[in-house]
PASEBA-1860 file (N, C-alpha, C; in nm, 3 decimals):
! residues 168
1> MPELQRLR> 3.952/-8.583/5.033/3.874/-8.506/4.954/3.863/-8.330/5.024 ~ 3.847/-8.270/4.939/3.943/-8.143/4.956/3.828/-8.078/5.048 ~ 3.960/-7.931/5.098/3.828/-7.914/5.232/3.791/-7.750/5.182 ~ 3.668/-7.719/5.279/3.640/-7.575/5.200/3.705/-7.471/5.355 ~ 3.792/-7.402/5.288/3.849/-7.356/5.404/3.830/-7.191/5.374 ~ 3.845/-7.080/5.481/3.838/-6.951/5.480/3.923/-6.869/5.408 ~ 3.883/-6.787/5.296/4.047/-6.717/5.241/4.087/-6.638/5.370 ~ 4.205/-6.681/5.272/4.322/-6.607/5.407/4.447/-6.575/5.294
9> PDHAPALL> 4.553/-6.499/5.334/4.627/-6.398/5.293/4.719/-6.555/5.199 ~ 4.799/-6.647/5.287/4.827/-6.706/5.227/4.783/-6.818/5.100 ~ 4.670/-6.826/5.063/4.557/-6.849/4.954/4.633/-6.795/4.842 ~ 4.693/-6.677/4.853/4.707/-6.543/4.685/4.756/-6.650/4.578 ~ 4.869/-6.736/4.573/4.975/-6.792/4.483/4.840/-6.893/4.403 ~ 4.827/-6.988/4.539/4.716/-7.087/4.440/4.623/-7.026/4.373 ~ 4.523/-6.922/4.457/4.440/-6.927/4.451/4.451/-6.830/4.264 ~ 4.550/-6.752/4.260/4.603/-6.740/4.137/4.608/-6.826/3.994
17> AFEEENRA> 4.660/-6.904/4.072/4.746/-7.022/3.985/4.575/-7.092/3.918 ~ 4.527/-7.130/4.002/4.324/-7.139/4.009/4.245/-7.074/3.890 ~ 4.280/-6.953/3.903/4.209/-6.837/3.793/4.246/-6.830/3.686 ~ 4.456/-6.858/3.679/4.489/-6.865/3.516/4.471/-6.985/3.481 ~ 4.482/-7.082/3.533/4.466/-7.267/3.467/4.311/-7.243/3.429 ~ 4.206/-7.210/3.432/4.113/-7.239/3.445/4.029/-7.093/3.328 ~ 4.080/-7.018/3.323/4.048/-6.910/3.270/3.934/-6.886/3.107 ~ 3.957/-7.001/3.057/3.887/-6.985/2.953/3.804/-7.118/2.965
25> FFAASVPD> 3.863/-7.191/3.036/3.726/-7.282/3.077/3.579/-7.197/3.172 ~ 3.600/-7.125/3.241/3.551/-7.019/3.289/3.500/-6.915/3.183 ~ 3.542/-6.856/3.099/3.506/-6.789/2.996/3.394/-6.848/2.910 ~ 3.359/-6.935/2.920/3.312/-7.018/2.810/3.158/-7.009/2.880 ~ 3.135/-6.982/2.984/3.039/-6.994/3.059/2.977/-6.848/3.168 ~ 3.105/-6.790/3.194/3.073/-6.685/3.293/3.145/-6.582/3.199 ~ 3.132/-6.442/3.246/3.172/-6.340/3.196/3.296/-6.324/3.231 ~ 3.464/-6.323/3.075/3.570/-6.343/3.196/3.678/-6.221/3.271
33> RGDDYFTH> 3.715/-6.232/3.376/3.753/-6.135/3.440/3.847/-6.038/3.378 ~ 3.883/-6.033/3.290/3.980/-5.945/3.172/4.143/-5.934/3.295 ~ 4.209/-5.913/3.136/4.337/-5.919/3.179/4.377/-5.804/3.314 ~ 4.323/-5.705/3.368/4.373/-5.615/3.480/4.359/-5.702/3.601 ~ 4.199/-5.791/3.632/4.230/-5.877/3.793/4.337/-5.923/3.741 ~ 4.409/-6.022/3.621/4.512/-6.115/3.671/4.642/-5.988/3.696 ~ 4.626/-5.824/3.575/4.740/-5.761/3.687/4.803/-5.735/3.778 ~ 4.629/-5.708/3.886/4.677/-5.620/3.994/4.629/-5.707/4.090
41> FAARHASL> 4.599/-5.890/4.052/4.599/-5.974/4.154/4.601/-5.927/4.300 ~ 4.746/-5.937/4.354/4.782/-5.902/4.478/4.705/-5.782/4.573 ~ 4.660/-5.687/4.500/4.571/-5.582/4.535/4.432/-5.623/4.578 ~ 4.360/-5.742/4.472/4.253/-5.731/4.438/4.250/-5.838/4.598 ~ 4.339/-5.922/4.628/4.361/-6.019/4.662/4.331/-5.932/4.849 ~ 4.396/-5.873/4.877/4.419/-5.781/4.993/4.325/-5.716/5.001 ~ 4.241/-5.659/4.909/4.133/-5.584/4.913/3.985/-5.679/4.925 ~ 3.956/-5.780/4.903/3.868/-5.905/4.945/3.912/-5.945/5.085
49> LAEQATGA> 4.022/-5.980/5.141/4.040/-6.008/5.262/4.016/-5.887/5.357 ~ 4.029/-5.763/5.315/3.978/-5.638/5.406/3.853/-5.635/5.407 ~ 3.732/-5.642/5.272/3.634/-5.657/5.296/3.533/-5.787/5.347 ~ 3.625/-5.900/5.313/3.581/-5.991/5.424/3.584/-5.985/5.579 ~ 3.708/-5.895/5.592/3.770/-5.878/5.766/3.606/-5.758/5.831 ~ 3.548/-5.678/5.751/3.399/-5.632/5.846/3.301/-5.697/5.832 ~ 3.273/-5.866/5.762/3.154/-5.895/5.754/3.065/-5.891/5.641 ~ 3.107/-5.820/5.546/3.043/-5.757/5.450/3.021/-5.872/5.347
57> CHFHVLVT> 3.121/-6.002/5.330/3.162/-6.063/5.253/3.254/-6.201/5.338 ~ 3.170/-6.321/5.271/3.233/-6.408/5.360/3.332/-6.522/5.248 ~ 3.428/-6.495/5.180/3.481/-6.576/5.098/3.542/-6.698/5.132 ~ 3.561/-6.819/5.033/3.613/-6.983/5.073/3.686/-7.035/4.980 ~ 3.744/-7.095/4.988/3.829/-7.131/4.836/3.813/-7.337/4.884 ~ 3.808/-7.409/4.770/3.793/-7.552/4.835/3.956/-7.585/4.804 ~ 3.984/-7.656/4.888/4.161/-7.652/4.848/4.177/-7.826/4.875 ~ 4.293/-7.897/4.816/4.366/-8.005/4.827/4.438/-8.001/4.982
65> EDGEVLGR> 4.440/-8.152/4.974/4.563/-8.170/5.065/4.692/-8.118/5.011 ~ 4.705/-8.065/4.920/4.876/-8.037/4.887/4.828/-7.863/4.888 ~ 4.749/-7.781/4.932/4.720/-7.639/4.900/4.687/-7.626/4.712 ~ 4.664/-7.709/4.689/4.585/-7.632/4.500/4.427/-7.599/4.520 ~ 4.412/-7.492/4.465/4.256/-7.448/4.501/4.206/-7.552/4.373 ~ 4.049/-7.569/4.423/4.004/-7.609/4.297/3.839/-7.534/4.266 ~ 3.836/-7.464/4.369/3.703/-7.344/4.373/3.700/-7.253/4.459 ~ 3.610/-7.195/4.397/3.586/-7.074/4.525/3.397/-7.051/4.518
73> FNLMDVAD> 3.426/-7.007/4.648/3.277/-7.041/4.714/3.263/-6.914/4.779 ~ 3.187/-6.779/4.731/3.161/-6.668/4.816/3.031/-6.640/4.853 ~ 3.029/-6.621/4.958/2.889/-6.511/5.040/2.923/-6.350/5.016 ~ 2.873/-6.252/4.889/2.905/-6.170/4.943/2.745/-6.061/4.971 ~ 2.786/-5.963/4.938/2.679/-5.852/5.019/2.565/-5.897/5.118 ~ 2.628/-5.953/5.252/2.598/-5.983/5.333/2.500/-5.870/5.412 ~ 2.379/-5.858/5.420/2.275/-5.803/5.530/2.138/-5.868/5.582 ~ 2.127/-5.844/5.646/1.971/-5.861/5.724/1.938/-6.021/5.666
81> GAAELGFR> 2.046/-6.103/5.717/2.042/-6.214/5.739/2.055/-6.253/5.597 ~ 2.078/-6.189/5.500/2.097/-6.250/5.322/2.181/-6.245/5.267 ~ 2.223/-6.324/5.213/2.407/-6.265/5.155/2.361/-6.346/4.967 ~ 2.451/-6.312/4.874/2.496/-6.327/4.737/2.564/-6.443/4.741 ~ 2.515/-6.606/4.704/2.668/-6.656/4.692/2.682/-6.629/4.494 ~ 2.797/-6.695/4.505/2.875/-6.679/4.381/2.982/-6.835/4.415 ~ 2.992/-6.900/4.321/3.093/-6.970/4.314/3.119/-7.049/4.144 ~ 3.297/-7.106/4.167/3.319/-7.166/4.046/3.426/-7.231/4.082
89> LAEKATGR> 3.425/-7.363/3.973/3.514/-7.453/3.995/3.605/-7.471/3.907 ~ 3.730/-7.527/3.868/3.839/-7.599/3.872/3.740/-7.719/3.731 ~ 3.795/-7.685/3.599/3.744/-7.789/3.463/3.804/-7.927/3.554 ~ 3.918/-7.965/3.576/3.917/-8.081/3.644/3.851/-8.139/3.771 ~ 3.755/-8.067/3.836/3.703/-8.108/3.973/3.593/-8.087/3.960 ~ 3.544/-8.071/3.798/3.367/-8.112/3.715/3.327/-8.242/3.705 ~ 3.208/-8.236/3.759/3.171/-8.381/3.717/3.139/-8.476/3.824 ~ 3.197/-8.453/3.934/3.214/-8.540/4.041/3.131/-8.496/4.180
97> GLATLTIR> 3.040/-8.360/4.145/2.987/-8.341/4.222/3.034/-8.250/4.419 ~ 3.207/-8.270/4.345/3.224/-8.126/4.433/3.169/-8.003/4.491 ~ 3.116/-7.932/4.364/2.983/-7.825/4.352/2.931/-7.809/4.418 ~ 2.825/-7.938/4.410/2.712/-7.972/4.479/2.720/-8.008/4.724 ~ 2.795/-8.054/4.665/2.848/-8.119/4.851/2.888/-8.014/4.891 ~ 3.006/-7.902/4.794/3.061/-7.796/4.877/2.931/-7.678/4.940 ~ 2.862/-7.690/4.835/2.723/-7.574/4.894/2.629/-7.666/5.003 ~ 2.640/-7.748/4.988/2.551/-7.820/5.101/2.652/-7.775/5.263
105> ELFTLCTT> 2.722/-7.823/5.250/2.856/-7.788/5.355/2.855/-7.645/5.416 ~ 2.852/-7.521/5.310/2.842/-7.432/5.302/2.702/-7.339/5.397 ~ 2.632/-7.444/5.299/2.456/-7.418/5.397/2.515/-7.408/5.578 ~ 2.570/-7.489/5.602/2.586/-7.500/5.752/2.650/-7.408/5.838 ~ 2.806/-7.320/5.747/2.833/-7.238/5.794/2.778/-7.069/5.790 ~ 2.667/-7.105/5.677/2.575/-6.962/5.650/2.488/-7.022/5.805 ~ 2.462/-7.094/5.869/2.340/-7.053/5.969/2.425/-7.108/6.088 ~ 2.502/-7.178/6.079/2.592/-7.164/6.222/2.677/-7.061/6.271
113> AYALTTLR> 2.763/-7.019/6.151/2.895/-6.913/6.196/2.836/-6.711/6.144 ~ 2.772/-6.759/6.020/2.717/-6.670/5.962/2.585/-6.614/6.036 ~ 2.528/-6.685/6.084/2.377/-6.627/6.102/2.283/-6.596/5.940 ~ 2.289/-6.645/5.884/2.216/-6.655/5.741/2.128/-6.713/5.710 ~ 2.013/-6.681/5.681/1.874/-6.762/5.651/1.810/-6.780/5.523 ~ 1.899/-6.642/5.445/1.873/-6.688/5.252/1.973/-6.648/5.204 ~ 2.003/-6.755/5.097/2.081/-6.687/5.025/2.020/-6.695/4.864 ~ 2.062/-6.539/4.776/2.013/-6.514/4.663/2.117/-6.636/4.537
121> AGATVTNT> 2.172/-6.635/4.436/2.232/-6.709/4.331/2.167/-6.661/4.219 ~ 2.297/-6.612/4.078/2.187/-6.577/3.962/2.352/-6.658/3.843 ~ 2.265/-6.676/3.775/2.391/-6.721/3.653/2.340/-6.699/3.520 ~ 2.379/-6.727/3.446/2.385/-6.704/3.265/2.298/-6.813/3.238 ~ 2.212/-6.748/3.151/2.124/-6.863/3.105/2.197/-7.004/3.012 ~ 2.301/-6.964/2.931/2.392/-7.090/2.912/2.468/-7.105/3.007 ~ 2.491/-7.145/3.098/2.574/-7.185/3.232/2.474/-7.304/3.296 ~ 2.454/-7.423/3.252/2.347/-7.482/3.276/2.437/-7.555/3.406
129> ASRSVLTR> 2.539/-7.592/3.387/2.609/-7.652/3.488/2.598/-7.572/3.652 ~ 2.620/-7.442/3.627/2.564/-7.367/3.775/2.418/-7.373/3.781 ~ 2.342/-7.371/3.753/2.215/-7.369/3.696/2.185/-7.495/3.747 ~ 2.234/-7.645/3.730/2.191/-7.744/3.806/2.280/-7.793/3.889 ~ 2.364/-7.710/3.951/2.410/-7.715/4.096/2.297/-7.650/4.178 ~ 2.268/-7.553/4.138/2.139/-7.447/4.197/2.070/-7.540/4.244 ~ 1.992/-7.597/4.134/1.881/-7.651/4.177/1.888/-7.746/4.234 ~ 1.995/-7.829/4.230/2.021/-7.958/4.325/2.050/-7.915/4.440
137> TGFVLTGE> 2.126/-7.826/4.478/2.094/-7.751/4.601/1.976/-7.719/4.686 ~ 1.851/-7.692/4.611/1.752/-7.610/4.667/1.746/-7.477/4.639 ~ 1.795/-7.475/4.511/1.762/-7.307/4.505/1.653/-7.288/4.444 ~ 1.554/-7.182/4.445/1.441/-7.197/4.307/1.436/-7.097/4.238 ~ 1.402/-7.069/4.066/1.377/-6.956/4.030/1.319/-6.852/4.107 ~ 1.334/-6.726/4.062/1.248/-6.576/4.106/1.219/-6.576/4.064 ~ 1.213/-6.604/3.906/1.161/-6.533/3.782/1.241/-6.362/3.766 ~ 1.282/-6.354/3.835/1.400/-6.193/3.819/1.528/-6.239/3.696
145> ELVLGGER> 1.492/-6.179/3.591/1.588/-6.163/3.495/1.702/-6.061/3.546 ~ 1.821/-6.156/3.495/1.907/-6.073/3.558/2.037/-6.003/3.439 ~ 2.098/-5.943/3.463/2.234/-5.943/3.345/2.362/-5.953/3.399 ~ 2.425/-6.042/3.366/2.591/-6.088/3.434/2.648/-6.053/3.341 ~ 2.710/-5.959/3.372/2.861/-5.911/3.261/2.796/-5.861/3.117 ~ 2.670/-5.859/3.119/2.635/-5.813/2.935/2.549/-5.930/2.909 ~ 2.537/-6.047/3.009/2.437/-6.129/2.974/2.349/-6.206/3.027 ~ 2.247/-6.225/2.955/2.110/-6.255/3.003/2.046/-6.420/3.104
153> GVGYVREL> 2.121/-6.336/3.249/2.072/-6.473/3.341/1.913/-6.465/3.370 ~ 1.963/-6.568/3.532/1.853/-6.587/3.585/1.868/-6.577/3.731 ~ 1.792/-6.496/3.840/1.806/-6.537/3.984/1.739/-6.668/4.037 ~ 1.775/-6.683/4.157/1.726/-6.813/4.216/1.761/-6.787/4.373 ~ 1.661/-6.798/4.457/1.663/-6.821/4.611/1.702/-6.887/4.699 ~ 1.741/-6.944/4.834/1.746/-7.048/4.914/1.710/-7.011/5.035 ~ 1.650/-7.096/5.091/1.587/-7.013/5.231/1.675/-7.198/5.306 ~ 1.725/-7.126/5.457/1.803/-7.222/5.499/1.735/-7.200/5.596
161> AAGPSGHA> 1.737/-7.360/5.627/1.698/-7.394/5.787/1.766/-7.325/5.924 ~ 1.731/-7.340/6.001/1.772/-7.346/6.072/1.853/-7.398/6.196 ~ 1.822/-7.525/6.169/1.872/-7.614/6.198/1.995/-7.671/6.180 ~ 2.179/-7.834/6.208/2.224/-7.780/6.203/2.291/-7.847/6.086 ~ 2.201/-7.868/6.004/2.207/-7.941/5.900/2.217/-7.819/5.781 ~ 2.163/-7.741/5.785/2.162/-7.635/5.702/2.040/-7.699/5.590 ~ 1.955/-7.812/5.571/1.919/-7.849/5.480/1.722/-7.792/5.480 ~ 1.659/-7.813/5.377/1.540/-7.767/5.386/1.431/-7.908/5.471
END
């Protein structure tokens, strides 16, 4: 079973491979990161780690036993017990419930390690897979209309239980 790990410097090569291998797949449902992202990946990775060290964000990767990255699960803009959830899963890992299971595992980290009580998320209206995962994990539509990378999106929110399971 893949393991959720907090982002570390040594994840960089596998994370870059994940992003490159899945670029076209991701671009079909979320705005593309652009060539600059890949050209300056090392600096971007270092910047994320520095931001994580401040506590403003918590970045995670879903990793196989042999170190391959299957997904990213990020908590961004942490403030006042709330954070923004962002996630993406490798094409070859979809359809097996991994995103749902990993987000539920992340709920536990949110309440036990990060003292979070609320998660927000957004998804483009055309990203039915992410919207389904959010709904399955207890997120509800906020009614907020978002613009995500120039595309129409919708907002979600999830209140987290104070207990160890993170389930409401």
